[in-house]
TIBADO-606941 format. One line per field, with one value per residue (C-alpha): residue number from 1; residue in three letters; x, y, z. Coordinates in pm, whole numbers, m for minus. Layout:
<nodes>
num [NUM; ...]
residuo [ALA; ...]
u [X; ...]
v [Y; ...]
w [Z; ...]
</nodes>
This chain:
<nodes>
num [1; 2; 3; 4; 5; 6; 7; 8; 9; 10; 11; 12; 13; 14; 15; 16; 17; 18; 19; 20; 21; 22; 23; 24; 25; 26; 27; 28; 29; 30; 31; 32; 33; 34; 35; 36; 37; 38; 39; 40; 41; 42; 43; 44; 45; 46; 47; 48; 49; 50; 51; 52; 53; 54; 55; 56; 57; 58; 59; 60; 61; 62; 63; 64; 65; 66; 67; 68; 69; 70; 71; 72; 73; 74; 75; 76; 77; 78; 79; 80; 81; 82; 83; 84; 85; 86; 87; 88; 89; 90; 91; 92; 93; 94; 95; 96; 97; 98; 99; 100; 101; 102; 103; 104; 105; 106; 107; 108; 109; 110; 111; 112; 113; 114; 115; 116; 117; 118; 119; 120; 121; 122; 123; 124; 125; 126; 127; 128; 129; 130; 131; 132; 133; 134; 135; 136; 137; 138; 139; 140; 141; 142; 143; 144; 145; 146; 147; 148; 149; 150; 151; 152; 153; 154; 155; 156; 157; 158; 159; 160; 161; 162; 163; 164; 165; 166; 167; 168; 169; 170; 171; 172; 173; 174; 175; 176; 177; 178; 179; 180; 181; 182; 183; 184; 185; 186; 187; 188; 189; 190; 191; 192; 193; 194; 195; 196; 197; 198; 199; 200; 201; 202; 203; 204; 205; 206; 207; 208; 209; 210; 211; 212; 213; 214; 215; 216; 217; 218; 219; 220; 221; 222; 223; 224; 225; 226; 227; 228; 229; 230; 231; 232; 233; 234; 235; 236; 237; 238; 239; 240; 241; 242; 243; 244; 245; 246; 247; 248; 249; 250; 251; 252; 253; 254; 255; 256; 257; 258; 259; 260; 261; 262; 263; 264; 265; 266; 267; 268; 269; 270; 271; 272; 273; 274; 275; 276; 277; 278; 279; 280; 281; 282; 283; 284; 285; 286; 287; 288; 289; 290; 291; 292; 293; 294; 295; 296; 297; 298; 299; 300; 301; 302; 303; 304; 305; 306; 307; 308; 309; 310; 311; 312; 313; 314; 315; 316; 317; 318; 319; 320; 321; 322; 323; 324; 325; 326; 327; 328; 329; 330; 331; 332; 333; 334; 335; 336; 337; 338; 339; 340; 341; 342; 343; 344; 345; 346; 347; 348; 349; 350; 351; 352; 353; 354; 355; 356; 357; 358; 359; 360; 361; 362; 363; 364; 365; 366; 367; 368; 369; 370; 371; 372; 373; 374; 375; 376; 377; 378; 379; 380; 381; 382; 383; 384; 385; 386; 387; 388; 389; 390; 391; 392; 393; 394; 395; 396; 397; 398; 399; 400; 401; 402; 403; 404]
residuo [MET; ALA; LEU; ASP; THR; SER; PRO; GLU; LYS; PRO; ALA; PRO; VAL; ARG; VAL; VAL; SER; GLN; LEU; ILE; GLY; GLN; TRP; ILE; HIS; ARG; LEU; GLY; ALA; VAL; TRP; ILE; GLU; GLY; GLN; VAL; THR; GLN; LEU; ASN; ARG; ARG; PRO; GLY; THR; GLN; THR; ALA; PHE; LEU; SER; LEU; ARG; ASP; PRO; ALA; ALA; GLU; VAL; SER; ILE; GLN; VAL; THR; CYS; PRO; GLY; ARG; VAL; LEU; ASP; ALA; LEU; ASP; THR; PRO; LEU; ALA; ASP; GLY; ALA; ARG; ILE; VAL; VAL; HIS; ALA; ARG; PRO; SER; TRP; TYR; HIS; THR; ARG; GLY; THR; LEU; SER; LEU; ALA; ALA; ASP; ASP; ILE; ARG; PRO; VAL; GLY; LEU; GLY; GLU; LEU; LEU; ALA; ARG; LEU; GLU; ARG; LEU; ARG; ARG; THR; LEU; ALA; ALA; GLU; GLY; LEU; PHE; ALA; PRO; GLU; ARG; LYS; LEU; ALA; LEU; PRO; PHE; LEU; PRO; ALA; THR; ILE; GLY; LEU; VAL; CYS; GLY; ARG; ASP; SER; LYS; ALA; GLU; HIS; ASP; VAL; VAL; GLU; ASN; ALA; ARG; ARG; ARG; TRP; PRO; GLY; VAL; GLN; PHE; ARG; ILE; GLU; PRO; VAL; ALA; VAL; GLN; GLY; PRO; SER; ALA; ALA; GLY; GLN; LEU; ILE; GLU; ALA; ILE; GLY; VAL; LEU; ASP; ARG; ALA; PRO; ASP; ILE; GLU; VAL; ILE; ILE; VAL; ALA; ARG; GLY; GLY; GLY; SER; VAL; GLU; ASP; LEU; LEU; PRO; PHE; SER; ASP; GLU; ALA; VAL; ILE; ARG; ALA; VAL; ALA; ALA; ALA; ARG; THR; PRO; VAL; VAL; SER; ALA; ILE; GLY; HIS; GLU; ALA; ASP; ASN; PRO; LEU; LEU; ASP; LEU; VAL; ALA; ASP; ALA; ARG; ALA; SER; THR; PRO; THR; ASP; ALA; ALA; LYS; HIS; LEU; VAL; PRO; ASP; VAL; HIS; GLU; GLU; LEU; SER; ARG; VAL; THR; ASP; ALA; ARG; THR; ARG; ILE; ARG; ALA; ALA; LEU; ARG; ARG; TRP; ILE; ASP; ARG; GLU; GLN; ALA; GLY; LEU; ASP; SER; LEU; ARG; SER; ARG; PRO; ALA; LEU; ALA; ASP; ALA; GLY; HIS; GLY; LEU; ARG; LEU; ARG; ALA; ASP; GLU; LEU; ASP; SER; LEU; ARG; GLU; ARG; MET; ARG; ARG; THR; ILE; ARG; HIS; ARG; LEU; GLU; ARG; SER; GLY; ASP; ALA; LEU; GLU; HIS; THR; ARG; ALA; ARG; LEU; ARG; ALA; LEU; SER; PRO; ALA; ALA; THR; LEU; GLU; ARG; GLY; TYR; ALA; VAL; VAL; GLN; PRO; LEU; GLY; ASP; ASP; ALA; GLN; ARG; VAL; ILE; ARG; SER; PRO; GLU; GLU; VAL; GLU; THR; GLY; GLN; GLN; LEU; SER; VAL; ARG; VAL; ALA; ALA; GLY; GLU; PHE; THR; THR; THR; VAL; ASP]
u [15119; 14970; 14747; 14836; 14508; 14390; 14057; 14093; 14202; 14007; 14028; 13713; 13558; 13628; 13998; 14022; 13820; 14046; 14359; 14211; 14145; 14504; 14637; 14398; 14481; 14848; 14765; 14729; 14556; 14539; 14409; 14135; 13954; 13604; 13245; 12987; 12686; 12417; 12496; 12303; 12311; 12031; 11921; 12049; 12339; 12706; 12810; 12742; 12747; 12823; 12960; 13273; 13257; 13515; 13322; 13576; 13567; 13220; 13383; 13249; 13350; 13144; 13273; 13188; 13282; 13197; 12924; 13157; 13370; 13070; 12971; 13318; 13269; 13195; 12945; 12710; 12809; 12568; 12544; 12770; 13028; 13396; 13590; 13928; 13905; 14170; 14060; 14180; 14052; 13876; 13753; 13451; 13543; 13207; 13027; 13312; 13278; 13532; 13479; 13675; 13680; 13729; 13870; 13904; 13699; 13802; 13583; 13766; 13757; 13685; 14050; 14155; 13878; 13989; 14353; 14260; 14049; 14341; 14573; 14317; 14280; 14653; 14670; 14386; 14522; 14859; 14681; 14531; 14167; 14112; 14293; 14091; 14176; 13990; 13664; 13378; 13180; 12822; 12542; 12368; 12011; 11995; 11672; 11702; 11896; 11995; 11953; 12110; 11969; 11786; 11435; 11178; 11453; 11462; 11755; 11539; 11260; 11500; 11662; 11346; 11124; 11384; 11482; 11121; 11044; 11330; 11259; 10928; 11024; 11324; 11294; 11450; 11542; 11577; 11777; 11699; 11983; 12093; 12295; 12453; 12523; 12710; 12526; 12540; 12869; 12762; 12425; 12588; 12825; 12543; 12314; 12590; 12672; 12306; 12266; 12603; 12500; 12160; 12183; 11930; 12099; 12307; 12426; 12415; 12354; 12460; 12268; 12238; 12155; 12407; 12537; 12831; 13160; 13059; 12726; 12901; 13168; 13007; 13068; 13441; 13460; 13744; 13530; 13266; 13533; 13678; 13330; 13263; 13605; 13534; 13189; 13152; 12858; 12927; 12868; 12766; 12828; 12563; 12646; 12547; 12597; 12863; 13095; 13076; 13361; 13354; 13604; 13322; 13335; 13692; 13642; 13305; 13299; 13124; 13045; 12727; 12718; 12367; 12113; 11925; 12244; 12285; 11951; 12064; 12392; 12231; 11896; 11868; 11585; 11323; 11229; 11591; 11643; 11329; 11451; 11788; 11613; 11404; 11714; 11896; 11607; 11606; 11981; 11955; 11673; 11870; 12185; 11989; 11820; 12158; 12299; 12004; 12032; 12405; 12353; 12068; 12290; 12562; 12311; 12177; 12532; 12596; 12270; 12354; 12661; 12618; 12684; 12393; 12172; 12155; 12229; 12170; 12457; 12716; 12540; 12535; 12906; 12970; 12742; 12950; 13267; 13110; 13018; 13370; 13521; 13282; 13380; 13749; 13690; 13515; 13799; 14059; 13883; 13832; 14201; 14305; 14073; 14211; 14569; 14489; 14318; 14625; 14853; 14629; 14645; 15023; 15043; 14804; 15011; 15327; 15153; 15037; 15383; 15520; 15237; 15304; 14971; 15118; 15399; 15148; 14959; 15274; 15257; 15448; 15320; 15387; 15438; 15394; 15381; 15058; 15028; 15215; 15478; 15224; 15370; 15705; 15763; 15931; 16227; 16422; 16332; 16546; 16293; 16018; 15983; 15812; 15445; 15438; 15133; 15188; 14970; 15018; 14893; 14851; 14699; 14348; 14339; 14494; 14507; 14679; 14934; 15138; 15510; 15579]
v [m4989; m4782; m4967; m4982; m4861; m4681; m4601; m4928; m5129; m4989; m5152; m5308; m5143; m5445; m5430; m5062; m5120; m5408; m5197; m4913; m5162; m5286; m4932; m4854; m5175; m5079; m4772; m4988; m4898; m4527; m4306; m4070; m3787; m3681; m3616; m3891; m3872; m4125; m4377; m4699; m5010; m5255; m5473; m5828; m5744; m5757; m5470; m5098; m4845; m4477; m4188; m4004; m3644; m3366; m3047; m2817; m2989; m3146; m3484; m3804; m4172; m4475; m4668; m5016; m5149; m5446; m5386; m5479; m5170; m4945; m5144; m5085; m4704; m4542; m4304; m4419; m4276; m4019; m3806; m3501; m3656; m3605; m3932; m4074; m4402; m4665; m4825; m4992; m4854; m5107; m5087; m5284; m5331; m5480; m5161; m4915; m4773; m4687; m4759; m4789; m5100; m4973; m5178; m4898; m4586; m4321; m4020; m3690; m3572; m3220; m3151; m3261; m3051; m2743; m2804; m2834; m2522; m2337; m2449; m2335; m2004; m1942; m2032; m1799; m1521; m1550; m1498; m1174; m1287; m1156; m822; m518; m311; m547; m527; m333; m60; m139; 80; 313; 223; m62; m77; m453; m702; m1049; m1316; m1663; m1888; m2212; m2248; m2118; m2101; m1905; m1706; m1593; m1489; m1297; m1104; m1017; m933; m721; m537; m455; m354; m106; 13; m108; m21; m255; m536; m884; m1139; m1471; m1764; m2073; m2325; m2622; m2484; m2813; m3146; m3255; m3029; m2711; m2573; m2606; m2443; m2160; m2086; m2091; m1866; m1610; m1604; m1550; m1258; m1108; m1096; m937; m561; m457; m634; m387; m618; m993; m1151; m1513; m1623; m1939; m2023; m2170; m2524; m2750; m2717; m3001; m2832; m2506; m2666; m2547; m2188; m2265; m2447; m2317; m2291; m2091; m1859; m1793; m1730; m1464; m1307; m1281; m1122; m763; m706; m649; m964; m976; m1294; m1373; m1729; m1884; m1712; m1480; m1773; m1928; m1823; m1989; m1868; m1686; m1427; m1340; m1304; m1124; m747; m728; m973; m981; m1183; m1312; m1287; m1027; m827; m837; m661; m393; m350; m292; m124; 193; 231; 460; 599; 676; 840; 1051; 1153; 1249; 1450; 1629; 1706; 1826; 2058; 2198; 2260; 2420; 2649; 2752; 2813; 3013; 3216; 3293; 3396; 3627; 3781; 3836; 3998; 4213; 4333; 4422; 4608; 4800; 4892; 5029; 5221; 5383; 5555; 5928; 5875; 5633; 5782; 6114; 6031; 6398; 6518; 6370; 6513; 6860; 6838; 6739; 7016; 7280; 7131; 7139; 7510; 7591; 7402; 7571; 7919; 7832; 7712; 8038; 8249; 8037; 8068; 8444; 8496; 8290; 8490; 8821; 8709; 8588; 8924; 9118; 8896; 8945; 9328; 9319; 9100; 9331; 9636; 9472; 9375; 9734; 9865; 9631; 9690; 9915; 10089; 10240; 10388; 10539; 10697; 10885; 11064; 10831; 10715; 10425; 10523; 10262; 10298; 10224; 9962; 9638; 9739; 9823; 9594; 9777; 10039; 10368; 10435; 10696; 10992; 10838; 10553; 10776; 10985; 11311; 11260; 10915; 10839; 10700; 10550; 10698; 10503; 10699; 10603; 10719; 10576; 10590; 10845; 10891; 11160; 11260; 11331; 11700]
w [m1288; m1565; m1806; m2171; m2313; m2625; m2790; m2979; m2672; m2372; m2031; m1885; m1581; m1364; m1444; m1356; m1038; m934; m990; m784; m506; m520; m479; m194; m10; m19; 194; 503; 828; 916; 1198; 1076; 1253; 1158; 1260; 1284; 1054; 964; 1236; 1163; 1377; 1319; 1608; 1589; 1353; 1440; 1208; 1244; 959; 982; 776; 881; 765; 742; 833; 669; 329; 314; 240; 393; 382; 475; 778; 890; 1229; 1448; 1701; 1984; 1904; 1967; 2276; 2423; 2424; 2759; 2598; 2321; 1986; 1834; 1522; 1536; 1770; 1692; 1683; 1587; 1395; 1326; 1001; 687; 354; 138; m216; m328; m691; m782; m674; m717; m366; m98; 271; 590; 801; 1157; 1440; 1698; 1768; 2020; 2098; 2103; 2463; 2584; 2661; 2316; 2160; 2350; 2254; 1888; 1906; 2065; 1783; 1528; 1708; 1695; 1326; 1233; 1455; 1282; 950; 1084; 1079; 1432; 1382; 1504; 1195; 963; 1160; 1004; 1180; 1277; 1134; 1381; 1287; 1032; 834; 768; 980; 865; 1133; 1119; 1392; 1461; 1328; 1581; 1841; 2163; 2020; 1727; 1963; 2190; 1907; 1715; 2014; 2193; 1875; 1782; 2138; 2120; 1763; 1613; 1255; 1228; 970; 980; 717; 897; 761; 974; 999; 1205; 1496; 1597; 1441; 1128; 883; 1092; 956; 593; 657; 851; 563; 309; 516; 581; 209; 113; 354; 261; m106; m30; m105; 161; 453; 657; 934; 1008; 1348; 1405; 1716; 1923; 2281; 2520; 2506; 2565; 2383; 2153; 2074; 1985; 1763; 1436; 1550; 1583; 1251; 1035; 722; 911; 1054; 708; 563; 829; 773; 399; 446; 328; 563; 936; 1140; 1507; 1705; 1966; 2064; 2395; 2725; 2861; 2943; 2593; 2366; 2024; 1765; 1587; 1866; 1768; 1393; 1409; 1380; 1718; 1997; 2200; 2519; 2445; 2161; 2366; 2400; 2021; 1977; 2223; 2037; 1698; 1765; 1977; 2223; 2069; 2412; 2497; 2157; 2199; 2544; 2394; 2122; 2384; 2592; 2281; 2191; 2544; 2531; 2186; 2298; 2608; 2406; 2147; 2420; 2582; 2247; 2177; 2525; 2475; 2136; 2271; 2555; 2306; 2091; 2392; 2486; 2138; 2135; 2467; 2322; 2237; 1870; 1844; 2116; 1920; 1558; 1452; 1674; 1444; 1141; 1296; 1369; 1011; 884; 1072; 929; 584; 619; 734; 442; 200; 327; 301; m53; m149; m3; m178; m514; m465; m382; m682; m910; m776; m825; m1174; m1257; m1143; m1346; m1648; m1615; m1589; m1896; m2083; m1991; m2116; m2437; m2486; m2426; m2688; m2938; m3251; m3181; m2865; m3072; m3315; m3024; m2932; m3275; m3498; m3838; m4073; m4439; m4714; m5095; m5280; m5547; m5580; m5326; m5057; m4794; m4785; m4514; m4619; m4395; m4599; m4830; m5102; m5123; m5269; m5588; m5661; m5735; m5577; m5372; m5024; m4750; m4407; m4099; m3775; m3439; m3534; m3887; m4233; m4517; m4858; m4949; m5257; m5248; m5353]
</nodes>
């Protein structure tokens, strides 16, 4: 029931704690799955203490159980083991803490682990996290590689030594993490996030040596898989041996069978590359030499033709054509000038025939009065008077006469 409280009438802590305990006790016994952390069983005591952790959510609950429950297990319980617990939640209202009182503990067997991993694989595959189209391309020659592995592990040595043997200039940024146990998943997620945010990291390798299915469980953890899927930097999975197949192999942008194989995937062999460069130079030189020979042969073929063998021959042919054209041009101009001269003489003769001067040369004269009426031509004797002076124009000139 809800408490009737107010700033003036607050409820004491003990009352609230007791009510929380009442609600928790009503939950009853439940089956819970988790990962064992901080197992503590003191000699001579009848009660064991451990923490039950959810790797995907980083949530843990304290568990108490009778020592006989642990003694009944076929395999001693250890940190990192997956178990199923039948327990009743209890609330210690005096301390305000929640714990589970277990009366049955069952280790999760290998078959059950594999079945759960298969269910998780199908769920993630249905979400498209393993789809090939979402995988990123690996860089050809990364300058800096991020490496997530165990501290001073054989996997770290294999990756770094093989990569630097193949290409001495390659650089590594190593993030050491726990690669098994209850804290491995959280450290893996944090390390991948750190390297993914680093601007100089071009590719990330997640490496670990081989191990049992239980040892490799952090690399099939759902939270780790989703962290790799969300990374913007290409991720290479190099977990275990060829036969090991954690879910990280499916979500990674590339899978290497071993840590050594990861170095071979990412870093080219400098000797092989130099050999390829040498072969490429040889092929280029040969191709260039063949091209030059082919062009030289074509040039020699052109030069062997008469037009190019004797360049002056074509000029002499054109010079003869030019002389012929020049002579034709002179004749054409001369004929046109002669025709034009004849036409000019005919036109001049017609003009002379029509000119008044030609009439005067035949003995005719033009008579005009003197004075103000000098422009008038006398055409009849009645137009003059006795004693009138007239101007007479003949072919050779002009003179004055008086009418008698």
